[in-house]
C-alpha positions as CSV (number, residue, x, y, z in Angstrom):
1,X,-57.8,3.4,-12.3
2,X,-53.8,2.2,-13.0
3,X,-50.6,2.5,-11.5
4,X,-47.0,3.4,-13.4
5,X,-44.0,2.6,-12.9
6,X,-41.2,4.3,-14.2
7,X,-37.3,4.4,-14.5
8,X,-36.7,0.8,-13.9
9,X,-34.9,0.6,-17.8
10,X,-32.8,2.5,-16.0
11,X,-32.2,1.6,-13.1
12,X,-31.9,-1.8,-14.7
13,X,-29.2,-0.2,-16.7
14,X,-27.5,1.2,-13.9
15,X,-27.3,-2.4,-12.5
16,X,-25.6,-3.5,-15.1
17,X,-23.2,-1.7,-15.1
18,X,-22.4,-2.1,-11.7
19,X,-22.1,-5.4,-12.5
20,X,-19.7,-5.3,-15.1
21,X,-16.7,-2.8,-13.6
22,X,-17.6,-5.7,-10.0
23,X,-16.3,-7.9,-13.2
24,X,-13.2,-6.2,-13.7
25,X,-12.3,-3.7,-11.4
26,X,-8.8,-4.0,-13.4
27,X,-9.3,0.0,-13.5
28,X,-9.1,0.9,-9.3
29,X,-7.0,-2.0,-9.4
30,X,-4.4,0.3,-10.9
31,X,-5.1,3.0,-8.8
32,X,-3.6,0.9,-5.7
33,X,0.0,0.0,-5.2
34,X,0.1,4.2,-6.1
35,X,-1.6,4.3,-3.0
36,X,0.2,1.4,-1.8
37,X,3.3,3.2,-2.2
38,X,2.0,6.3,-0.6
39,X,1.7,4.9,2.5
40,X,4.8,3.1,2.7
41,X,6.6,6.1,1.8
42,X,4.6,7.9,5.1
43,X,5.8,5.3,7.2
44,X,9.5,5.8,5.9
45,X,8.6,9.4,6.6
46,X,7.5,9.0,10.3
47,X,9.8,6.1,11.3
48,X,6.8,4.0,11.2
49,X,4.9,6.0,14.1
50,X,1.7,6.1,10.7
51,X,1.1,2.6,11.2
52,X,2.1,1.7,14.6
53,X,4.4,3.0,16.7
54,X,7.4,4.4,15.7
55,X,10.1,2.2,15.0
56,X,13.2,1.8,17.1
57,X,16.2,3.5,18.2
58,X,19.0,3.1,16.5
59,X,21.7,2.1,18.9
60,X,24.5,5.4,19.2
61,X,27.4,3.8,17.5
62,X,25.6,2.8,14.1
63,X,23.8,6.1,14.3
64,X,27.1,7.5,14.7
65,X,27.7,5.4,11.4
66,X,25.6,6.6,10.1
67,X,26.0,10.3,10.2
68,X,29.0,10.4,9.2
69,X,27.6,8.1,5.5
70,X,25.3,11.0,5.3
71,X,21.6,9.1,6.1
72,X,20.9,9.8,9.2
73,X,17.2,7.8,8.9
74,X,16.8,4.4,9.6
75,X,16.3,2.2,7.5
76,X,17.7,4.2,4.6
77,X,21.4,4.2,4.3
78,X,21.8,3.0,0.1
79,X,17.9,4.4,-0.5
80,X,17.2,0.9,-2.5
81,X,15.3,-0.5,0.2
82,X,12.7,2.7,0.3
83,X,13.6,2.9,-3.7
84,X,11.4,-1.2,-3.9
85,X,8.3,0.5,-3.1
86,X,7.7,2.6,-5.9
87,X,6.2,1.6,-8.6
88,X,8.8,0.0,-11.5
89,X,11.5,0.1,-9.4
90,X,14.5,-3.1,-8.9
91,X,12.7,-5.4,-6.1
92,X,9.7,-3.7,-6.5
93,X,7.1,-6.2,-6.9
94,X,3.8,-5.7,-8.8
95,X,2.0,-8.1,-10.4
96,X,-1.3,-7.4,-12.0
97,X,-4.0,-9.5,-13.4
98,X,-7.7,-8.5,-14.2
99,X,-8.9,-8.7,-10.4
100,X,-5.4,-8.7,-8.0
101,X,-2.2,-7.2,-6.7
102,X,0.2,-8.3,-5.3
103,X,2.1,-5.9,-4.4
104,X,5.7,-5.1,-2.1
105,X,9.2,-5.5,-2.3
106,X,12.0,-8.7,-2.3
107,X,14.4,-6.4,-1.8
108,X,16.6,-8.9,-0.1
109,X,17.3,-7.8,3.6
110,X,13.4,-6.0,3.7
111,X,12.1,-9.1,5.5
112,X,14.5,-9.6,8.1
113,X,13.7,-5.8,8.5
114,X,9.9,-6.6,8.2
115,X,10.1,-9.0,11.6
116,X,12.8,-8.5,13.2
117,X,15.1,-11.0,13.7
118,X,14.8,-14.0,16.0
119,X,16.8,-13.4,18.6
120,X,16.1,-10.4,18.4
121,X,19.2,-8.5,17.3
122,X,17.8,-6.7,14.9
123,X,14.3,-5.6,15.8
124,X,11.3,-5.4,14.1
125,X,10.9,-2.1,12.0
126,X,7.7,-3.0,9.9
127,X,7.5,-0.8,6.3
128,X,4.9,-2.8,4.7
129,X,1.3,-2.6,7.7
130,X,-2.4,-2.9,6.7
131,X,-3.5,-0.7,9.5
132,X,-7.3,0.1,9.4
133,X,-7.0,3.2,7.6
134,X,-5.6,1.9,4.2
135,X,-8.2,-0.4,4.5
136,X,-11.0,2.1,4.1
137,X,-8.7,3.6,1.3
138,X,-9.0,0.5,-0.6
139,X,-12.5,-0.2,0.4
140,X,-13.6,3.6,-0.5
141,X,-12.0,3.9,-3.6
142,X,-13.5,0.4,-4.7
143,X,-16.4,1.0,-3.4
144,X,-15.8,4.6,-5.1
145,X,-15.2,2.5,-8.9
146,X,-17.8,-0.4,-8.6
147,X,-20.9,1.5,-7.5
148,X,-20.4,4.8,-8.5
149,X,-18.1,4.4,-11.2
150,X,-15.7,6.8,-10.3
151,X,-11.9,6.4,-10.9
């Protein structure tokens, strides 16, 4: 009487492949700037409603000024701030290594709009918000790459 165990080599090969992908997740890290840029673009398109509560309304005076300039959208006067989140755009931050990504914008006025002014003159209108949905999407992509090898 005996017992035969099969599939050990296949399982070991699969585990080695998972370990190799986990030690160099750069292929999936290279996908994340696009995911983040789409997330921020949706935030702008919904005036913040897609990530939290909608951004504070503009004052009537400033709304009128923006309408005259041809840009009625909140946080978009010249378009530079919104564009700075696009990969490769001026002020875009996109630093990658084998297992790390630093992404965002260094547009001079971005921080002020993100957190607002101390005295409340300018309300916070967060553009880059890590929502539970964004976390799930990033985890799903990382898991799909490391565990299944999907890019």
